[in-house]
VEXTI-441124 format. One record per residue (C-alpha): residue number from 1; residue in one letter; chain; x, y, z. Coordinates in nm, 4 decimals, decimal comma, m for minus. Example, Ala and Ser with C-alpha at 12.3 -4.5 7.8 and 13.67 -1.06 7.14 Angstrom:
BEGIN
1_A_A_1,2300_m0,4500_0,7800
2_S_A_1,3670_m0,1060_0,7140
***
This chain:
BEGIN
1_M_A_2,6567_m2,8147_m1,7792
2_G_A_2,3181_m2,6685_m1,6771
3_R_A_1,9831_m2,7436_m1,8311
4_K_A_1,8193_m2,5401_m2,1030
5_R_A_1,6540_m2,2325_m1,9504
6_I_A_1,2916_m2,2903_m1,8479
7_Y_A_1,0343_m2,0088_m1,8687
8_V_A_0,8623_m2,0754_m1,5365
9_R_A_0,5498_m1,8671_m1,5988
10_K_A_0,4498_m2,0933_m1,8884
11_L_A_0,4632_m2,4105_m1,6797
12_P_A_0,1575_m2,5728_m1,5171
13_L_A_0,1068_m2,4734_m1,1549
14_E_A_0,1927_m2,8220_m1,0203
15_K_A_0,5236_m2,8242_m1,2095
16_R_A_0,6142_m2,4812_m1,0710
17_R_A_0,5339_m2,5982_m0,7193
18_E_A_0,7589_m2,8995_m0,7720
19_L_A_1,0495_m2,6866_m0,8975
20_R_A_1,0146_m2,4462_m0,6055
21_Q_A_1,0295_m2,7323_m0,3564
22_Q_A_1,3402_m2,8693_m0,5297
23_A_A_1,5036_m2,5255_m0,5101
24_L_A_1,4271_m2,4884_m0,1396
25_K_A_1,5573_m2,8397_m0,0690
26_M_A_1,8813_m2,7743_m0,2599
27_R_A_1,9295_m2,4490_m0,0717
28_K_A_1,9020_m2,6316_0,2613
29_M_A_2,1652_m2,8763_0,1327
30_G_A_2,4040_m2,5848_0,0838
31_F_A_2,3833_m2,5199_m0,2899
32_S_A_2,4379_m2,1611_m0,4056
33_I_A_2,1730_m1,9641_m0,5966
34_R_A_2,3821_m1,9953_m0,9131
35_E_A_2,4148_m2,3730_m0,8730
36_I_A_2,0411_m2,4166_m0,8129
37_A_A_1,9538_m2,2002_m1,1137
38_S_A_2,1957_m2,3892_m1,3387
39_T_A_2,0802_m2,7324_m1,2199
40_L_A_1,7070_m2,6618_m1,2540
41_G_A_1,7379_m2,4454_m1,5643
42_I_A_1,5646_m2,1497_m1,4002
43_S_A_1,6731_m1,7870_m1,3806
44_K_A_1,8591_m1,6668_m1,0709
45_G_A_1,5904_m1,4012_m1,0189
46_T_A_1,3194_m1,6664_m0,9886
47_I_A_1,5271_m1,8706_m0,7418
48_E_A_1,6039_m1,5593_m0,5343
49_G_A_1,2335_m1,4703_m0,5278
50_W_A_1,1427_m1,8163_m0,3996
51_I_A_1,4154_m1,8237_m0,1361
52_Y_A_1,4613_m1,4665_m0,0164
53_K_A_1,1239_m1,3031_m0,0838
54_N_A_0,9005_m1,6007_m0,0046
55_R_A_0,7325_m1,5859_m0,3435
56_N_A_0,5362_m1,8894_m0,4500
57_P_A_0,3689_m2,0112_m0,7700
58_E_A_0,0234_m1,9313_m0,6362
59_N_A_0,1092_m1,5597_m0,6387
60_L_A_0,0559_m1,5463_m1,0137
61_F_A_m0,2948_m1,6832_m0,9814
62_N_A_m0,4279_m1,5012_m0,6773
63_I_A_m0,7804_m1,3878_m0,7522
64_P_A_m0,8559_m1,0899_m0,5289
65_S_A_m1,2015_m1,0178_m0,3930
66_L_A_m1,3084_m0,6947_m0,5605
67_K_A_m1,6587_m0,6741_m0,4197
68_P_A_m1,7310_m0,3728_m0,1954
69_S_A_m1,5943_m0,4358_0,1537
70_K_A_m1,4277_m0,2454_0,4358
71_E_A_m1,0941_m0,4051_0,3429
72_L_A_m1,1161_m0,2996_m0,0221
73_A_A_m1,2277_0,0500_0,0816
74_Y_A_m0,9193_0,0835_0,3042
75_V_A_m0,6887_m0,0379_0,0253
76_L_A_m0,8394_0,2100_m0,2198
77_G_A_m0,7971_0,4907_0,0335
78_V_A_m0,4261_0,4144_0,0611
79_L_A_m0,3763_0,3758_m0,3135
80_V_A_m0,5349_0,7076_m0,4148
81_G_A_m0,2936_0,8609_m0,1638
82_D_A_0,0670_0,7432_m0,1318
83_G_A_0,0208_0,3989_m0,2829
84_C_A_0,0427_0,3098_m0,6501
85_V_A_m0,0532_0,0401_m0,8975
86_T_A_0,1936_0,0085_m1,1835
87_R_A_0,3213_m0,2209_m1,4524
88_G_A_0,6698_m0,3307_m1,3547
89_G_A_0,9493_m0,5020_m1,5402
90_K_A_0,9182_m0,8473_m1,6986
91_G_A_0,5419_m0,8090_m1,7391
92_T_A_0,4593_m0,7839_m1,3684
93_Y_A_0,1644_m0,5845_m1,2358
94_V_A_0,2441_m0,4361_m0,8977
95_V_A_0,0459_m0,2909_m0,6076
96_K_A_0,2906_m0,0939_m0,3939
97_L_A_0,3260_0,1360_m0,0948
98_R_A_0,6435_0,3037_0,0292
99_T_A_0,6262_0,4392_0,3832
100_T_A_0,8529_0,5220_0,6772
101_S_A_0,5991_0,3675_0,9160
102_R_A_0,6264_m0,0034_0,9912
103_I_A_0,2790_0,0116_1,1509
104_F_A_0,1211_0,1588_0,8372
105_A_A_0,3048_m0,0923_0,6164
106_N_A_0,1788_m0,3846_0,8239
107_K_A_m0,1768_m0,2489_0,8230
108_F_A_m0,1779_m0,2144_0,4443
109_K_A_m0,0267_m0,5624_0,4051
110_E_A_m0,2986_m0,7118_0,6269
111_H_A_m0,5751_m0,5526_0,4199
112_L_A_m0,4186_m0,6695_0,0918
113_E_A_m0,4137_m1,0215_0,2341
114_K_A_m0,7789_m0,9929_0,3362
115_I_A_m0,8829_m0,9149_m0,0224
116_G_A_m0,6879_m1,2164_m0,1464
117_L_A_m0,3454_m1,0863_m0,2471
118_S_A_m0,0074_m1,2149_m0,1234
119_P_A_0,1972_m0,9064_m0,0344
120_S_A_0,5500_m0,8912_0,0998
121_I_A_0,7343_m0,6217_0,2947
122_N_A_1,0941_m0,5282_0,2196
123_V_A_1,2973_m0,2720_0,4098
124_E_A_1,5232_m0,0114_0,2519
125_R_A_1,7789_0,0458_0,5280
126_R_A_1,8527_0,4121_0,4680
127_S_A_1,9501_0,4579_0,8338
128_K_A_2,2693_0,2626_0,7657
129_I_A_2,3725_0,5317_0,5179
130_N_A_2,2739_0,8222_0,7391
131_P_A_2,1457_0,7786_1,0980
132_K_A_1,9168_1,0785_1,0462
133_W_A_1,7337_0,9086_0,7603
134_K_A_1,4355_0,6843_0,8262
135_D_A_1,4118_0,3350_0,6864
136_I_A_1,1586_0,2815_0,4071
137_Y_A_0,9116_m0,0068_0,4279
138_I_A_0,7992_m0,1261_0,0856
139_V_A_0,4771_m0,3262_0,0639
140_R_A_0,4445_m0,5070_m0,2675
141_A_A_0,1889_m0,7441_m0,4187
142_V_A_0,1600_m0,8763_m0,7739
143_S_A_m0,1751_m0,9086_m0,9494
144_K_A_m0,2774_m0,8347_m1,3067
145_I_A_m0,6424_m0,8772_m1,2091
146_F_A_m0,6153_m0,6045_m0,9471
147_Y_A_m0,4125_m0,3864_m1,1867
148_D_A_m0,6819_m0,4034_m1,4540
149_F_A_m0,9522_m0,3399_m1,1930
150_Y_A_m0,7796_m0,0372_m1,0413
151_K_A_m0,6923_0,1220_m1,3748
152_S_A_m1,0604_0,1037_m1,4760
153_L_A_m1,1718_0,3151_m1,1797
154_D_A_m1,2739_0,6787_m1,1760
155_L_A_m1,4089_0,8830_m0,8862
156_N_A_m1,7684_0,7806_m0,9537
157_K_A_m1,6771_0,4107_m0,9438
158_I_A_m1,4724_0,4617_m0,6276
159_R_A_m1,7675_0,6405_m0,4694
160_Q_A_m1,9882_0,3394_m0,5477
161_L_A_m1,7329_0,0849_m0,4229
162_I_A_m1,6828_0,2528_m0,0854
163_R_A_m2,0531_0,3151_m0,0187
164_G_A_m2,1184_0,1897_0,3328
165_F_A_m1,7443_0,1753_0,4012
166_E_A_m1,6578_0,5447_0,3848
167_I_A_m1,4857_0,5460_0,7249
168_E_A_m1,2473_0,2672_0,6199
169_F_A_m1,1684_0,4550_0,2979
170_L_A_m1,1007_0,7686_0,5023
171_Q_A_m0,8798_0,5710_0,7400
172_G_A_m0,6596_0,4549_0,4527
173_F_A_m0,6516_0,7931_0,2841
174_Y_A_m0,5649_0,9775_0,6054
175_G_A_m0,2824_0,7314_0,6689
176_S_A_m0,1418_0,8212_0,3278
177_E_A_m0,2073_1,1931_0,3046
178_G_A_m0,2975_1,3229_0,6513
179_S_A_m0,1063_1,4899_0,9307
180_L_A_m0,1791_1,6038_1,2856
181_D_A_m0,0118_1,8927_1,4649
182_F_A_m0,0631_2,1277_1,7573
183_R_A_m0,0713_2,4984_1,6754
184_K_A_0,1002_2,6732_1,9646
185_R_A_m0,0202_3,0161_1,8592
186_Y_A_m0,3867_2,9171_1,8760
187_K_A_m0,3422_2,6383_2,1323
188_H_A_m0,5403_2,3813_1,9393
189_L_A_m0,5036_2,0722_1,7219
190_R_A_m0,5106_2,0780_1,3437
191_I_A_m0,5602_1,7983_1,0922
192_R_A_m0,4356_1,8557_0,7400
193_I_A_m0,5034_1,6260_0,4424
194_V_A_m0,3126_1,7132_0,1234
195_N_A_m0,3457_1,5886_m0,2345
196_T_A_m0,3068_1,7247_m0,5875
197_N_A_m0,6488_1,5962_m0,6982
198_Y_A_m0,9100_1,8586_m0,6107
199_E_A_m1,2086_1,6404_m0,7063
200_L_A_m1,0796_1,3595_m0,4861
201_L_A_m1,0515_1,5978_m0,1919
202_K_A_m1,4081_1,7146_m0,2554
203_L_A_m1,5171_1,3529_m0,2127
204_V_A_m1,3147_1,3231_0,1079
205_R_A_m1,4547_1,6507_0,2429
206_N_A_m1,8063_1,5266_0,1764
207_I_A_m1,7330_1,2066_0,3700
208_I_A_m1,5959_1,4045_0,6660
209_E_A_m1,8885_1,6431_0,6767
210_T_A_m2,1597_1,3834_0,6108
211_H_A_m2,0384_1,0846_0,8107
212_L_A_m1,8412_1,2560_1,0870
213_N_A_m2,0513_1,5735_1,1092
214_I_A_m1,7309_1,7809_1,1115
215_R_A_m1,7003_2,1037_0,9183
216_C_A_m1,3769_2,1437_0,7288
217_N_A_m1,2146_2,3804_0,4838
218_L_A_m1,0904_2,2806_0,1387
219_R_A_m0,8474_2,5218_m0,0215
220_K_A_m0,5452_2,5512_m0,2442
221_R_A_m0,2303_2,4821_m0,0472
222_R_A_m0,0063_2,7807_0,0039
223_G_A_0,3679_2,8090_m0,0376
224_T_A_0,4231_2,5119_m0,2692
225_K_A_0,5652_2,5087_m0,6228
226_K_A_0,3471_2,2166_m0,7307
227_T_A_m0,0255_2,2821_m0,7312
228_A_A_m0,1852_2,1012_m0,4394
229_F_A_m0,4959_2,1301_m0,2253
230_E_A_m0,5642_2,0646_0,1405
231_I_A_m0,8473_1,9874_0,3764
232_L_A_m0,8134_2,1592_0,7139
233_I_A_m0,9850_2,0616_1,0372
234_E_A_m0,9131_2,3128_1,3135
235_G_A_m0,9838_2,2805_1,6845
236_N_A_m0,9389_2,0267_1,9639
237_T_A_m1,2967_1,8942_1,9643
238_P_A_m1,3369_1,8310_1,5875
239_C_A_m0,9864_1,6826_1,5598
240_R_A_m1,0453_1,4463_1,8509
241_T_A_m1,3825_1,3488_1,7076
242_F_A_m1,2141_1,2698_1,3753
243_L_A_m0,9506_1,0533_1,5440
244_E_A_m1,2039_0,8711_1,7628
245_I_A_m1,4270_0,7782_1,4689
246_V_A_m1,1680_0,7112_1,1984
247_K_A_m0,9191_0,5384_1,4324
248_P_A_m0,6080_0,5831_1,2135
249_C_A_m0,3166_0,3534_1,2982
250_I_A_m0,0674_0,6414_1,2618
251_K_A_m0,0727_1,0210_1,2913
252_N_A_m0,3159_0,9801_1,5784
253_S_A_m0,1345_1,1658_1,8571
254_V_A_0,0860_1,4702_1,8992
255_E_A_0,2938_1,6114_2,1816
256_I_A_0,1354_1,9261_2,3213
257_R_A_0,3736_2,1728_2,4815
***
């Protein structure tokens, strides 16, 4: 008969470390997840997190560095784009990005680590269902401190936090919301950055024009049911200048025919 269920989050850090080591040792000895959970009196979900997702007790106590830095600016750029910060189930506070690009996922993970979080990457193998579908890479980190920090931000606070690190912010935001294509009709490159937040795009346009010295057009996006806005950079020279300065890890080249 198994032990009485233990609520791991309420235990001292040293005790949680000890239980995790016991679980890992039992797994190496061939015990099943159910047997480990029953023996230690811990939920199967906690055991699975320790074994399969490399979670550790320290994750609950990670204190991120929230002072202005190029790493934080990049993270914020991603999060105001495709990323999100939400309250998950069982009282967890999650920083997350879903992307089809392994490169972008790894880049975001690296920057989360540099500000003191412990992210993981899981893969949603959609290609096994349909070869035409791309796999989804899910970057996930847990931090209530970062959650509270992010939810307190508005555009003015973001502007202050990224001061001196505008290019890194733009790099993250472009990775989330940007695209690069070649317009055959006009025989030139075009960069498009799309978002539903007009005031946010005004901030981004100001960064592009002030720090990159590139003129761009901000307008309402056409042909979409949901109201959205876009920044357009047209022409080979300005687009190449943008890419050379911002150095995005993705959406940085296009086949020209």
